[in-house]
C-alpha positions as CSV (number, residue, x, y, z in Angstrom):
1,T,-33.7,11.0,4.2
2,A,-30.2,12.7,5.7
3,Q,-27.5,11.4,3.7
4,S,-23.1,11.0,4.6
5,T,-21.2,11.1,1.0
6,W,-17.6,10.3,1.1
7,K,-15.0,9.5,-1.2
8,G,-12.3,7.8,-1.0
9,L,-8.8,6.8,-3.1
10,W,-10.9,4.2,-5.5
11,M,-14.9,5.0,-5.0
12,S,-16.8,7.4,-4.2
13,C,-19.6,5.7,-0.8
14,V,-22.9,7.2,-0.3
15,V,-25.7,6.7,2.5
16,Q,-29.0,7.3,3.3
17,S,-30.3,7.6,6.9
18,T,-32.1,4.3,5.8
19,G,-28.2,2.5,6.1
20,H,-28.6,1.8,2.1
21,M,-25.7,2.4,0.7
22,Q,-24.4,3.2,-2.2
23,C,-20.4,3.2,-3.9
24,K,-18.8,3.3,-7.2
25,V,-15.8,3.0,-8.7
26,Y,-14.2,6.7,-10.2
27,E,-14.9,6.2,-13.6
28,S,-11.5,8.2,-15.1
29,V,-8.8,7.8,-13.1
30,L,-7.6,11.6,-15.6
31,A,-11.0,13.2,-14.0
32,L,-9.2,13.0,-10.8
33,S,-7.3,15.2,-9.2
34,A,-3.7,15.5,-8.3
35,E,-3.9,14.6,-5.3
36,V,-5.8,11.2,-5.6
37,Q,-4.4,10.4,-7.7
38,A,-0.6,11.0,-6.3
39,A,-1.9,8.4,-3.3
40,R,-3.3,6.3,-5.3
41,A,-0.4,5.4,-7.7
42,L,2.2,5.5,-3.5
43,T,-0.3,2.8,-2.8
44,V,0.1,1.5,-5.2
45,G,4.0,1.6,-4.7
46,A,4.2,0.9,-1.0
47,V,2.0,-2.6,-2.0
48,L,5.2,-3.3,-4.6
49,L,7.4,-2.7,-3.0
50,A,6.2,-4.7,0.1
51,L,5.9,-8.2,-1.6
52,V,9.7,-7.0,-3.5
53,A,10.7,-7.0,0.6
54,L,9.2,-9.8,1.9
55,F,10.4,-12.0,-0.9
56,V,14.2,-10.0,0.1
57,T,13.2,-11.0,3.8
58,L,12.8,-14.4,3.4
59,T,16.5,-15.0,1.1
60,G,18.0,-13.4,4.5
61,A,16.1,-15.5,6.3
62,Q,17.7,-18.1,8.9
63,C,15.6,-20.4,8.0
64,T,16.2,-20.5,4.6
65,T,19.2,-21.6,2.6
66,C,19.1,-18.9,-0.1
67,V,22.4,-16.2,0.8
68,A,25.3,-18.3,2.2
69,P,25.2,-17.7,6.6
70,G,27.9,-15.0,7.9
71,P,27.5,-11.2,6.9
72,V,26.1,-10.9,3.6
73,K,22.6,-12.7,5.4
74,A,22.5,-10.3,8.4
75,R,23.1,-7.1,5.6
76,V,20.3,-9.3,2.9
77,A,17.5,-8.9,5.6
78,L,18.5,-5.9,7.1
79,T,17.4,-4.6,3.5
80,G,14.4,-6.1,3.5
81,G,13.7,-4.5,7.0
82,A,15.2,-1.5,5.7
83,L,12.0,-2.1,2.8
84,Y,9.7,-2.0,5.1
85,A,10.0,0.7,6.6
86,L,9.8,2.7,3.6
87,C,7.6,0.8,3.1
88,G,5.1,2.5,5.9
89,L,6.4,5.7,4.8
90,L,4.3,5.4,1.0
91,A,2.2,3.8,3.0
92,L,1.6,6.7,5.7
93,V,2.1,10.1,3.0
94,P,-1.2,9.2,1.4
95,L,-3.2,9.0,4.7
């Protein structure tokens, strides 16, 4: 039967022409190539940075009272937006 194989960041999969798909998680992180290790690190970093950006943005939102209204609150919201932009860049690099 015909098979198609591909490798992702977290597992490798084989799909047969019958539609049966079998995926296997990588057994060792150290056995992966440097490119895949770097892509995994950037992806996890993007997710963690997105979490930080969410909390910063919520702190600077107009509907919260964590920071007094004024220019400081606007800077906090702007910082959250900048963190989201950086998060997007970190997510795009592995692609």
